[in-house]
C-alpha positions, 0 to 999 in steps of 0.5 A, spaced: 500 902 194 496 897 198 496 891 195 490 887 193 486 882 197 484 874 197 480 870 201 486 868 206 486 877 207 478 878 207 478 872 213 483 875 217 480 882 216 474 880 217 477 877 224 480 883 226 474 887 226 472 883 230 477 881 236 478 889 234 470 894 234 467 894 240 460 893 240 454 888 236 452 890 230 454 885 223 459 887 218 458 884 211 462 883 205 459 886 198 460 887 192 467 883 188 470 881 196 463 878 197 466 875 190 472 872 193 471 869 199 465 865 194 471 862 191 465 866 184 471 866 179 475 872 182 481 870 186 482 876 189 478 885 190 483 892 191 478 894 194 473 891 200 467 893 201 463 893 206 455 895 210 456 897 216 448 894 219 447 897 226 453 900 225 458 897 231 461 901 237 468 902 235 468 900 227 471 906 226 477 906 230 478 898 227 476 899 220 482 905 221 487 899 225 485 894 221 487 897 214 494 900 215 496 894 218 493 890 212 494 893 206 488 894 205 483 898 201 476 898 205 471 903 204 463 902 209 460 903 202 451 904 204 449 898 199 443 896 203 439 894 197 445 889 195 444 887 202 437 884 201 437 883 196 442 876 198 439 877 205 432 876 201 435 869 197 438 867 202 430 866 206 428 863 201 433 857 200 433 856 208 426 855 208 
């Protein structure tokens, strides 16, 4: 059984994905993972949902390697609408 992921595990996950990916791209934490990372009412999450945009080369191999090493449930998910809404809010805040 996979372990829950707290903030420190999520930060290690993102660092390891960046280290293992072989090309440029963006990896967004979405869903419960983003709430944990931002410390907004949750200390851990069972699954780590990712949005890849654009998909970095080698990311699926990186996910497989990191998933086993960190004993986590990692789900490359398609949450484009949520990511775009968050990015739009971020743009509004910086204006």
